[in-house]
N, C-alpha and C positions, 0 to 999 in steps of 0.2 A: 509210747509202746501200748499195744492192746494185748491184754493177757487174760487167760481163763483164771478166775478167782472164785473162791468159795465164800458163801455168806457165813460169817461168824456170829453176827448179832443183828437184830432188827429192832428198831424203836419207832414209835409214833412221833411225828414231828410236833413239837409243842405249840406251833403257831399256824398250822395248816393241815386240814384234813386230807387234802389232795396229795400230800407228800409223806414219804417215809425216809428214815435215816438207816442206812446200812453200814456195817463194817465188813469189808471184804478182806480175805487173807489168801496168800499163796506162798510157796517156797521162794526164797530169795527176794521177796517183796515185803516192804513195810505194810502193816495193816492200813487199809485205806478207807476213810469215811466218805460216803457218797450219799447225797440227798437226791432222791428220784421221785418222779410222779408215778402214777399207777398205769402207765403204758405197759409195763411188765411188773408183776408182783413177785417178790422172791421171799423164800422162807429159809430159816437156818439150815445149812447143808446144801442148798441149791448152788449150782455152778453157773456163772454168767461171764460173758465177755465184758471186760472192764477197760475202757480207754483212760489211761492215766494222763496226768497233766503233761502237756507238750505233744500229745498224740495229734495226728491230723487224719480226719476221716476221709472216706472216698469223695465226699462232696466238697472238700476243702475246709470244713469246719475244724478249727484248732481248739483243742480242749485245754481249758485253763481253770484255775481256782475260781470258784463262784461262791457267793453267799446267798442262800435261798431262804427267805423269811427268817433271817437271823441266825442260820446255821451254816457253817462252812462245808463246802463240798469239794473234794479233791479229784474229781474225774467224772466219768459218765458210764453208767451201766447200760449195755447195749443189747440185752436179751440173754435168755438161757442158752447154754451151749453144752454139747456132749463131749467136748474135748477134755482131756485130763487137766486137772488143776495145775497151773503153772505154764501151760502151753502158750507160746508167743503167737498171737493171732494178727499181728500188725500187717503182714503181707496180705492176708486174706480179707481183713475188714477195714484196713486203713491205707495210708500212704507211707512209704519209706521215703522221707523227704530229703531231697538233695538241694532243692530250691523251693522258694515260697510259691503258693498258688498264684494263678494269673490275675491281672488287673483288668480294667475296662478295655485297654488297648491290646491285651494279650501278653504284656510283659509281667514279670513277677511282682506281687505285692511286696513293698518294702518290709523289712523285719519289724515286727511289733504292730502291724496293722491287722486288727482283729474285729470281728463282728461285735457290735454293742446293741443289744436288743431292747425294744420297747417292752415293758412288762405285759404279761398276760392279764386280760381284764375279765374278772369274774362277775357273777350275779350277786344281788344283795343278799340272797339267802346263804351264799357261800361266806360272805363277810360275817353274817350273824353266827354261822356255825363255827367259824374260826375263832370268834370272840368267846363263844361258849366254851370252846376247848381251852383257850387261854385262861378263862376264869377258873376252870376246873384245875388247871395247873398251878395258877398263882394264888387262888383263894381270894381273901379279902384285899390283897395287894393289887388286884386288877380292878381298874375303874373304867367302865365303858365310856368311850369319848362322846363329846358333842361336836359334830362336824358340820361346818357350812359347805354347801355344794353349789356348783353351777353346772349347767348342762351344755354340751355341744352336740349338734346333730351328727349321728353316725352315718357316714357315707358308705355305700356299698361298692367297695373297690378292693385294693390289696395294700396292706401296710408296707410302707417304704421309708427310706431315710437316705440322707446324704451326709457322709462322714467327712469332716473337714479338719485338716491338720495345719499347725502353725507354719509349716514349710510351704504351704500353698497347694498341697495335694488334696484332691477330692475323690471320694470313692462312693459308689452307689451300693445300697444294700436292700435286700428284701427283709421280711420279718425274721428269717432264720439264717441268712448267710450274706456274705459279700457277693456282689454280682458284677458282671462285665458284659461288654457287647457280644462276646462269643458264648456266654452262658448267662442269658438275661432272664428277667422275670416280667413278662408281658410288656417288654419294650422300655422299661424304666431306665436301665443303664444307658441304652442308646439315646434316650431323651436327655439324660444328664450330660452325655458327651456332646450332643447337638448344641446344648446351651452352656458349654464349658466356660465361655467368657463371662457370662452372667454369674456363674457359681464361683469363678476365680475371684471376681470382685466382691461377692458376698462373703467368701472366706475371709478376705482381708478385712472387710467391714465388721464381721462378727468377732474377729480376734482383737480388734481395737478395744481397749479398756475391758477386756474379757474378765469376768469375775473370778475365773479360775484358769490355770494353765491346762494345756492338753487338748485332746480332740473336742470338736463341737459336732453335735448331731442335730440335724434339722429333720424332725419327724413329721410325717403326714400320710395322707391316703392318696395313692395313685389310682385315679378313677376316671370314668367317662366312657366314651365310645369303645365298645368291644371288650371291656374289661369284666363287667358283670352284666346281668340282664335284669329286666323288669322295672328297676327303679328309675326315677326321674333323672338322676345323674348319668345314667347310661345312655340317655337320649339327647344329650346336649350337642352332639356332632363334633366333639373334640375330646382330647384327654387333658386332664389337669392334675396338678399336685396341690392338694388342699392341706395346708400346714396347720397342725394343732399344738406343737411344742418345739422348743429348742433347748437342748441340753448341753451344758458345758462340763467337761470332765467325764470320766468313766466311773459310775457308781460302784462297780465291782472292785475297783482298784483304789478307792479312797473317796474323797469328797466330790460332790456334784452339785451343780446349780441348775434348776429347772425353771423355764419360763413358759407359762401357759396363758397369761393374760393377753387377749387379742389385741388390745390397743398397743401394748408394748411390742408384740410381735410385728405389728404393722410398722412401727418405728424402726425395727431391726431389718425387715425384709423389704427391699425395693419393689415397687409395683411391676407386674409382669402379666401379660395376657393369659399365661398358662399356669400362673401361681396365685393361689388365693389363701387368705387367712380365715379359718373357721371362727365365726363369732360365738358369743354366748347366746344361748336360747333360753328365754324366760328369766325370771328373777332368781335371786339366791334363795336356797332352801336349806334349813338346818335340820339335821337328824340327830336326835339324842338316842344313842344305842342302848341306854339303860331303861328307856321308856317304850313299852309295847305300843302305847297310843301314838307316840311320836313316829315310830317306825311305820305303823299302819297308815297314819295320815300322810306321811311322805310317799309311801307306796301308792296310795290312792291318787295323789297329785301327779306323780311321775307317770302313772298309767294313763291318766287323762292326756298328758303332754304327748306320750308315745302314740296313742291312738290318733291324735291330731296330725302328728308328723307322718304317720303311716298313710293317712288319707291324702295328704299333700305335703311334700317337702317344701317348707316355706323359703329356705335359703336358696335352693336350686331355682324355685320360681322367681325369686327376687333378682338373683344375679344373672340367670340365663334365660328367663322367660319360659321355662319348661315346667309344665304341670306334671304331676305324677307321684308315684309311691315313694315314701321315705323309709329308711331301714329302722331307725330308732334313735336312741340317745346314749351318750356316754356321760356319766356323772363324775365330775372332777372335784375332789376335795380342795377347797380354796383355803389354804393355810397361809398365815402371815409370813412364814419363812420357809422357803423351799431349798435352802442350803442344808439338806438333811439326807439321811440314808434313805433315799426314795424307794428303794426296792424292799425295805423292811418296815417302812412306816407309811409313806404317802401312797405307794402303789397298792398296799393292802386295803386302802379305803376307796380306791377307784372301782367303779362298777358300771355295767352296761345294762340296757333295757331295749330289747328288740321287739318290733311289732310282730303280729301273728304270722305274717307271710315270710318272715325272716328268722323265726325261732328255730333253734336246733333241737328243741325239745317241746313237745306239745303241752305246754303248761297253760293254766287257766287265764293267766294275765302276764303282761311283760315283766312286772315286778311282784315277787312273792316273798313272804317271810319264811317259808319252809318249802322243801322240795316236794315235787309230785311223787306219788307212790302208786304202784300197780300190783295186781294179784298174780301175775304169771310172767314167764320169760317172753312169750309171744307179745304180751301187752307192753313189756319193756322195750322190745324191738320197735313196736309201733310208736311208742312214746318218743324215742330218741333218734330214730332214723327218719328224719324229716326231709322233704325235698330241699329245703334250704341248706341242711348239712351236707347232703349228697352233692349238690351243685357246688358248694364251697370246697368240698374235697376234690372234686374234679378240677376246679380252678387252681387250688393250692398244690396238689400233687401232680397234676398232668397238664398244667398251663391251659386248662379249659378244653382240651381235646382228648377224648378217650382213645387209647392205643393199647393193643394187646400187651406190649412189653412194659406198660406202665401199670398193669393190673395190681401187682404187688405193692407198688408205691401208694396207690389209691386205698387199698384195703388197710395198709399200715396207718395211713393218715386218719382214716375213719376210726379205727380202733383207738389210736392215741387220743384223738379229740374227745371221744365218748368217755374214755377213762378219766381224762383231765376234767371235763366239764360236768359229768353226770354220775360221779361216784356217790354223791349224796342221794340221788334218786335210786340208785341200786341198793344202797344201804337201807334207805327207808322202805324199800320193797322186799328186804330180806334176801337179796340175790347176791351171789358171788360171781366174780369175773369168769371163773372157769366154766360156769353153766350158761353164761350169756354170750361168750365170745364167739362160739361157733355159729349159733343162729344169727347173730349180728353180721358176721362175715358172709354167710350164705345169702342173706337178704341184700347186703350191699353189693355183692358180686352179681346177683341177678339184675339189679338196677344198672350196674356198670356195663354188663354185656349188652343191654338195650341201647347204650350210648355209642357202642362201637360202630364205625362206618361199615356199611354193607358193600360187598364186592359186586 
């Protein structure tokens, strides 16, 4: 059910600056706690459309209980509404489900098959800010960790995964939803269907001696010809699935085991011309989050690595013989035991570093210890509305092609991405979302109109 509910209480999230905790209330409804990012900011008394657990959105997303940075969330806030409190908005904003959404071949998904996402990856200065907030909350009980890291090259494509179940069923998914050949994401579901025999055998292989029962997720980057532009990987003349992790179990529903070690992944995943395992890049690097010197030394080292990758992607050059631009690096915490609550511990330590040509904010270097700040709204728009972000929004919201009917989807994606990734820059600049949202939307719309096909 999706219902208009009123904000009763607002709290800061104890472990993440990018999140807030809301309590929503409505007649005939139990008060509902929801953890939300800054796509929409609500104050006490505001009325919002709230999708409760079990609701299904227009795009097929099923709402379920989630645990975000250690706090339970029992639904999704979908934006402000002028409807009276208590109004049932299910028909307007969601689906009245008589059967489950479609699968790859157009038949309904079996009951219980739901999207399991790869966590969002933040920047190092976000991690530092989160730890500072945790320190303020916990006082002397908080001890900043010492974390060993390994890097993998960040390929310029789109996040994808194959969800495998013990009954032999396989389902393709994008970063945000389950997909099928009738509603695809740049051809990934069609490619999974084309290689169904390979993935049927892989399903059986991965479930043999599985460390945990339940679904298995093979996460990777769907990349190559026609998926993105400019980088070396886009010029290899084919599309590939570059795997960086395998997950056993659903971390939102209980225990999970994560495998990121390339050698172990090569043992698990049989060779295939269009499937590759991303290797480690460079040696291990330890970061002591209690030491400013350790943080700065690590930032300096990673910045050197990123500049080298941006100049020439060494993995694409070695595997495909194609020279060209690389996007950057993802820094993986290498912990001894990954049978942990990875969304509330391991994923909080994961961070990315992009080269200048792929940065979604014009910061001075790929890795910084503090956010950029500016003196005006116009300067903020220039700071965060980079070509890389605009092109990424076109790909993610519009499948790479600007169309008039997709204008709203594009603008919503841009707004959500900036609020999620650049709230620290806004705070450092003394700016609030209500004063920057309209100028951002106008600038993004101007760019989008230039991408529309001419008649």
